[in-house]
C-alpha positions in Angstrom: 22.2 118.1 -69.6 23.8 115.0 -67.1 27.3 117.4 -66.8 25.8 121.0 -66.1 23.3 119.6 -63.2 26.5 118.1 -61.8 28.1 120.9 -62.7 25.6 123.0 -60.7 25.6 120.9 -57.8 28.7 121.9 -57.5 28.4 125.7 -57.1 29.0 127.5 -53.8 30.7 130.8 -54.1 29.7 133.5 -56.8 33.1 132.9 -58.4 31.4 129.3 -59.1 28.1 131.4 -60.7 30.3 133.5 -62.8 32.3 130.3 -63.9 28.9 129.3 -65.1 29.4 130.9 -68.3 25.5 131.8 -68.1 25.9 135.5 -68.0 26.3 138.6 -65.6 25.7 137.8 -62.3 23.7 140.3 -60.3 24.3 140.7 -56.8 22.8 142.8 -54.3 22.7 141.0 -50.5 22.5 143.0 -47.0 21.2 143.3 -44.0 18.1 144.4 -45.5 17.4 141.1 -48.2 18.3 140.8 -51.6 19.0 138.9 -54.2 21.8 137.0 -56.4 21.6 135.3 -59.9 21.0 136.0 -63.5 19.3 138.1 -65.7 16.4 136.5 -67.3 17.5 137.3 -71.1 20.9 135.6 -70.0 19.4 132.2 -68.6 16.6 132.1 -71.5 19.6 132.5 -73.8 21.2 129.7 -72.0 18.6 127.0 -72.0 16.7 128.1 -75.7 13.3 128.9 -73.9 11.1 132.0 -73.8 12.3 134.9 -71.4 8.3 135.1 -70.8 8.7 132.2 -68.5 11.2 133.3 -66.3 11.1 136.2 -63.9 13.1 139.1 -64.8 16.2 137.9 -62.4 16.5 134.4 -61.7 18.0 133.1 -59.1 17.6 133.4 -55.3 16.0 136.2 -52.8 16.4 136.9 -49.0 13.1 139.2 -48.3 13.4 142.2 -45.6 10.4 141.3 -42.5 11.9 144.7 -40.6 13.6 145.1 -37.3 17.2 143.9 -38.7 15.5 140.4 -39.3 16.0 138.5 -42.8 13.3 135.8 -43.9 14.5 132.4 -45.5 16.7 132.2 -49.0 14.4 131.0 -51.4 15.0 130.2 -55.1 12.6 132.0 -57.9 9.4 130.2 -59.1 9.3 129.5 -63.1 6.7 128.8 -66.0 5.3 125.2 -65.8 5.5 125.4 -68.9 9.1 125.0 -68.5 9.3 120.8 -68.3 11.7 118.1 -68.2 15.5 118.9 -68.6 15.7 122.1 -68.4 12.8 122.1 -65.4 15.8 119.9 -63.8 18.0 122.8 -64.6 16.4 125.6 -63.1 15.8 124.1 -60.7 19.3 123.4 -59.5 20.2 126.9 -60.8 18.0 128.3 -58.2 19.5 125.6 -55.5 22.7 126.7 -56.5 22.0 130.7 -56.2 20.6 129.9 -52.4 24.2 128.1 -51.2 26.1 131.0 -53.2 23.4 134.0 -50.9 24.1 132.0 -47.8 27.9 131.6 -48.2 27.9 135.5 -49.6 26.1 136.4 -46.2 28.5 134.5 -44.3 31.4 136.0 -46.2 29.5 139.3 -45.3 29.5 138.3 -41.1 25.7 138.8 -41.7 25.3 135.2 -40.1 27.6 136.4 -36.9 26.0 135.8 -33.5 28.0 137.7 -31.5 29.9 141.6 -32.7 33.5 141.8 -32.8 33.3 143.7 -29.3 31.4 140.7 -28.2 27.9 142.2 -27.7 24.9 139.5 -29.3 24.0 140.2 -32.3 19.9 139.7 -32.2 19.0 140.8 -35.3 21.1 137.7 -36.7 19.8 135.1 -34.0 16.4 136.6 -35.1 16.9 135.9 -38.7 18.3 132.2 -38.1 14.8 131.7 -35.8 12.9 133.2 -38.6 14.3 130.8 -41.1 14.4 128.0 -38.8 10.5 128.4 -38.8 10.1 128.9 -43.0 9.5 132.5 -42.7 9.9 134.0 -46.1 7.9 137.1 -45.9 6.2 139.2 -43.3 3.7 140.3 -46.1 
């Protein structure tokens, strides 16, 4: 299992997620938040655990706060019934998905503070401020 944890710590891109071989990667990242990760069935099969202990999609998400502002990027939760190495693997997988989500945002230029015409991207500035303060959700 140590090899898997080391492998998860190296994941930074969408391709890295796909190359884990866990299952099909779902990806929905935009200016109104979204998520990236795997379907619960695939993660449960990968770890040989009950699917009921996982949310329907496992990975990372980002809530939309409104006004073009996104909240913090967060890893999925999972049941406290999962312990030991599987708990460590799920935690690392969630952390990997957070890194990939942010990387995908950057590649999509969602985090650029200035538009190509030189105008300020106030939504990005507000998103960075919300994230710095730890805001995840507006409700």
